[in-house]
Backbone as a chain_set.jsonl record, in Angstrom:
{"seq": "XXXXXXXXXXXXXXXXXXXXXXXXXXXXXXXXXXXXXXXXXXXXXXXXXXXXXXXXXXXXXXXXXXXXXXXXXXXXXXXXXXXX", "coords": {"N": [[77.568, 149.073, 118.1], [75.527, 146.702, 117.166], [74.749, 144.864, 114.294], [72.041, 144.955, 111.291], [72.802, 143.283, 108.878], [74.477, 139.971, 108.461], [77.542, 138.798, 108.549], [79.15, 136.384, 107.508], [77.628, 134.331, 106.729], [76.383, 134.676, 109.682], [74.053, 137.232, 111.326], [74.802, 140.213, 112.215], [73.955, 140.974, 115.624], [74.41, 138.162, 116.59], [76.729, 137.452, 116.45], [79.131, 136.18, 118.105], [81.989, 135.49, 117.365], [82.88, 137.732, 116.198], [81.532, 139.784, 118.101], [82.585, 138.997, 120.755], [84.98, 138.222, 120.246], [86.762, 139.657, 118.577], [85.879, 142.479, 118.627], [85.539, 142.618, 122.155], [87.657, 141.13, 123.077], [90.359, 140.754, 121.443], [90.18, 143.745, 120.759], [89.727, 144.898, 123.402], [87.895, 145.946, 124.108], [85.868, 148.161, 126.207], [83.588, 149.003, 126.792], [79.158, 149.13, 126.39], [77.516, 146.855, 123.722], [75.136, 147.897, 121.998], [72.419, 147.221, 119.88], [71.141, 147.335, 116.713], [68.549, 149.372, 115.996], [65.728, 146.803, 116.83], [67.745, 144.535, 115.913], [67.778, 142.503, 116.741], [67.447, 138.784, 117.436], [67.351, 136.852, 119.261], [67.478, 135.471, 122.828], [69.484, 134.227, 122.95], [71.367, 135.962, 121.595], [72.229, 137.889, 123.598], [74.689, 135.473, 124.714], [76.343, 135.927, 122.462], [77.224, 137.934, 122.608], [76.056, 140.415, 122.755], [74.493, 143.26, 124.698], [73.378, 145.342, 124.743], [69.066, 146.264, 125.091], [66.957, 147.903, 122.861], [64.413, 149.141, 121.275], [62.55, 148.773, 124.098], [62.877, 146.921, 125.313], [63.293, 144.271, 123.491], [63.881, 141.033, 122.781], [64.568, 140.522, 125.618], [64.52, 140.609, 129.501], [62.21, 139.216, 130.523], [62.196, 137.018, 129.002], [65.075, 137.139, 129.011], [65.666, 136.281, 131.31], [64.448, 134.29, 132.304], [66.296, 132.394, 130.443], [67.98, 132.26, 131.946], [67.419, 131.136, 134.127], [67.135, 128.913, 134.23], [69.804, 128.18, 132.797], [70.576, 128.493, 129.969], [71.909, 131.315, 129.564], [74.707, 132.289, 131.333], [74.402, 133.645, 134.55], [76.7, 135.498, 134.858], [77.541, 136.212, 132.153], [74.756, 138.083, 132.444], [76.257, 139.526, 134.249], [78.265, 140.812, 133.468], [77.008, 141.767, 130.828], [75.682, 144.208, 132.614], [77.388, 145.782, 133.834], [78.889, 146.537, 132.227]], "CA": [[76.356, 148.682, 118.15], [75.609, 145.164, 116.121], [73.699, 145.452, 112.953], [70.494, 143.434, 110.826], [73.22, 142.228, 108.168], [74.648, 139.139, 108.567], [78.521, 138.726, 108.497], [80.174, 135.235, 106.674], [76.149, 133.825, 107.314], [75.386, 135.203, 111.527], [73.855, 138.081, 111.677], [75.803, 141.187, 113.326], [73.491, 140.781, 117.025], [74.909, 137.164, 116.749], [78.21, 136.878, 115.217], [79.693, 136.656, 119.413], [83.064, 136.009, 117.551], [83.17, 139.24, 115.687], [81.532, 140.925, 119.506], [83.387, 138.948, 121.866], [86.45, 137.791, 119.563], [87.645, 140.841, 117.752], [85.878, 144.126, 119.927], [85.662, 142.599, 123.427], [89.086, 140.937, 123.119], [91.629, 141.284, 120.548], [90.652, 145.323, 120.37], [89.909, 145.514, 124.246], [86.424, 147.303, 124.494], [84.727, 147.789, 127.501], [81.482, 149.919, 126.958], [78.761, 148.054, 125.832], [77.161, 146.549, 122.883], [73.469, 147.506, 121.554], [72.171, 146.581, 119.029], [70.351, 148.726, 115.425], [66.918, 148.74, 116.886], [65.06, 145.35, 116.355], [68.25, 144.248, 115.428], [68.129, 141.435, 117.32], [66.264, 137.788, 116.85], [66.36, 135.988, 120.624], [67.614, 135.924, 123.685], [70.699, 133.789, 122.807], [72.689, 136.631, 120.889], [73.093, 137.513, 124.669], [75.481, 134.407, 124.81], [77.403, 136.389, 121.536], [78.32, 139.436, 123.412], [75.252, 142.203, 123.225], [74.796, 143.58, 126.014], [71.46, 146.374, 125.848], [68.605, 146.199, 123.825], [66.329, 148.706, 122.4], [63.642, 149.955, 122.486], [61.042, 148.088, 125.391], [63.958, 145.458, 125.656], [63.294, 143.744, 122.649], [63.272, 139.234, 123.856], [65.22, 140.61, 126.917], [63.428, 141.179, 129.94], [61.36, 137.823, 131.238], [62.777, 135.798, 128.462], [66.372, 136.623, 129.716], [65.557, 135.844, 133.197], [63.697, 132.1, 131.694], [67.433, 131.491, 130.231], [69.542, 132.536, 133.428], [67.395, 130.131, 135.126], [67.297, 127.366, 133.058], [70.973, 127.404, 132.076], [71.061, 128.736, 128.928], [72.773, 132.445, 129.407], [74.961, 132.308, 132.735], [74.392, 135.097, 135.202], [77.865, 135.995, 134.834], [76.805, 136.702, 131.633], [74.149, 139.264, 132.496], [76.886, 141.021, 135.668], [78.613, 141.895, 132.795], [76.182, 143.2, 130.01], [75.128, 145.375, 133.716], [78.84, 146.39, 134.02], [79.399, 147.037, 130.444]], "C": [[76.423, 147.581, 117.094], [74.507, 146.055, 115.181], [72.82, 143.807, 112.717], [71.809, 142.407, 109.648], [73.952, 141.231, 108.5], [76.552, 139.035, 107.959], [79.023, 137.295, 108.94], [78.138, 134.25, 107.868], [75.475, 134.027, 108.57], [74.921, 136.967, 110.898], [75.22, 139.306, 112.743], [75.232, 141.089, 115.009], [74.037, 140.072, 117.285], [75.724, 136.826, 116.744], [79.158, 136.62, 116.766], [81.57, 136.324, 119.055], [83.883, 137.3, 116.898], [82.798, 140.141, 117.347], [82.124, 140.541, 120.605], [84.785, 138.829, 121.828], [86.995, 139.282, 119.617], [87.039, 141.935, 118.835], [85.718, 144.066, 121.364], [87.027, 142.128, 123.814], [90.293, 141.394, 122.711], [90.9, 142.772, 121.044], [90.256, 146.108, 122.661], [88.616, 146.066, 124.729], [86.034, 146.695, 125.479], [83.89, 148.352, 127.851], [80.51, 148.421, 126.804], [78.018, 147.93, 124.109], [75.675, 146.729, 122.682], [73.577, 147.13, 119.877], [71.282, 147.391, 117.632], [69.155, 147.987, 116.158], [65.79, 147.831, 115.825], [65.815, 144.731, 115.72], [68.093, 142.164, 115.56], [66.884, 140.483, 117.689], [65.621, 137.375, 118.18], [67.303, 136.401, 121.165], [68.851, 135.411, 123.645], [71.774, 134.685, 122.115], [72.665, 137.925, 122.514], [74.479, 137.098, 124.717], [76.846, 135.45, 123.696], [77.902, 137.245, 121.895], [76.956, 141.055, 123.307], [74.786, 142.221, 124.704], [73.058, 144.796, 126.258], [70.578, 146.495, 124.047], [67.266, 146.694, 124.007], [65.731, 148.405, 121.111], [62.884, 148.586, 123.034], [61.619, 146.665, 125.525], [63.642, 144.302, 125.155], [62.766, 141.94, 122.971], [63.855, 139.552, 124.443], [64.116, 140.152, 127.984], [63.1, 139.618, 130.619], [62.218, 136.359, 130.463], [64.815, 135.881, 128.691], [66.374, 135.981, 131.727], [65.226, 134.488, 132.956], [65.146, 131.633, 131.717], [68.481, 131.858, 131.3], [68.752, 131.423, 133.674], [67.422, 129.035, 134.928], [68.829, 127.024, 132.307], [70.98, 127.831, 131.141], [72.283, 129.705, 128.713], [73.058, 132.499, 131.109], [75.064, 133.82, 133.56], [75.662, 135.686, 135.202], [77.812, 136.85, 133.852], [75.954, 138.303, 131.68], [74.719, 140.148, 133.349], [77.467, 141.511, 134.367], [78.129, 142.565, 131.55], [75.407, 144.576, 131.021], [76.274, 146.506, 134.288], [79.452, 147.373, 133.468], [78.611, 148.836, 130.36]], "O": [[77.307, 147.577, 116.237], [73.867, 147.105, 115.221], [72.769, 142.672, 113.189], [71.785, 141.178, 109.579], [74.532, 141.779, 109.438], [76.681, 139.262, 106.756], [79.266, 136.936, 110.092], [77.833, 133.884, 109.002], [74.296, 133.713, 108.735], [75.59, 137.632, 110.107], [76.096, 139.095, 113.582], [76.176, 141.133, 115.798], [74.684, 140.375, 118.288], [75.826, 135.64, 117.058], [80.295, 137.001, 116.49], [82.43, 136.638, 119.878], [85.041, 137.692, 117.044], [83.588, 140.986, 117.766], [82.317, 141.363, 121.5], [85.614, 139.094, 122.699], [87.531, 139.86, 120.563], [87.707, 142.216, 119.83], [85.718, 145.125, 121.991], [87.573, 142.64, 124.791], [91.084, 142.142, 123.286], [91.284, 142.901, 122.207], [90.453, 147.245, 123.092], [88.508, 146.62, 125.823], [85.854, 145.514, 125.773], [83.375, 148.357, 128.969], [80.815, 147.24, 126.97], [78.04, 148.924, 123.382], [74.924, 145.854, 123.115], [74.473, 146.882, 119.071], [70.663, 148.34, 118.114], [68.881, 146.876, 116.612], [65.295, 148.023, 114.715], [65.288, 144.117, 114.792], [68.235, 141.164, 114.857], [65.775, 140.862, 118.066], [64.433, 137.362, 118.501], [68.043, 137.281, 120.725], [69.626, 136.07, 124.338], [72.935, 134.285, 122.028], [73.257, 138.97, 122.244], [75.4, 137.913, 124.757], [77.998, 135.634, 124.088], [79.071, 137.493, 121.598], [77.051, 142.226, 123.676], [74.766, 141.343, 125.566], [72.218, 144.986, 127.138], [70.896, 146.645, 122.868], [66.486, 146.287, 124.867], [66.18, 147.743, 120.175], [62.725, 147.556, 122.379], [61.039, 145.606, 125.763], [63.604, 143.298, 125.867], [61.624, 141.614, 123.296], [64.694, 138.675, 124.24], [63.098, 139.534, 127.675], [64.002, 139.034, 131.219], [62.635, 135.296, 130.921], [65.606, 134.947, 128.554], [66.946, 135.529, 132.719], [65.859, 133.592, 133.516], [65.521, 130.797, 132.54], [69.693, 131.649, 131.267], [69.401, 130.407, 133.425], [67.844, 128.186, 135.714], [69.08, 126.08, 131.558], [72.162, 127.562, 130.926], [73.302, 129.421, 128.084], [72.198, 132.663, 131.975], [75.676, 134.826, 133.201], [75.566, 136.769, 135.779], [77.943, 138.052, 134.084], [76.342, 139.349, 131.158], [74.247, 141.274, 133.51], [77.187, 142.677, 134.089], [78.587, 143.638, 131.158], [74.814, 145.555, 130.567], [76.146, 147.575, 134.886], [80.1, 148.38, 133.751], [78.725, 149.513, 129.338]]}, "num_chains": 1, "name": "protein.A"}
């Protein structure tokens, strides 16, 4: 679970070094990362390693579809999110 708190001035759910680097790469965590309820700030958190948003999809949904269509989020990232 990513948090509301900031880690080195970056919100936990926007911290790619922590989620992609430490958790998913160094520790080889193969589960999914979800947010502390409503801790997501925008759709860019998907690039930082956030896999699931609760409640009601937060900033994902249509925003995530639009981000994939305009190249902001890679489709392979969405596949990884769904796989986890």
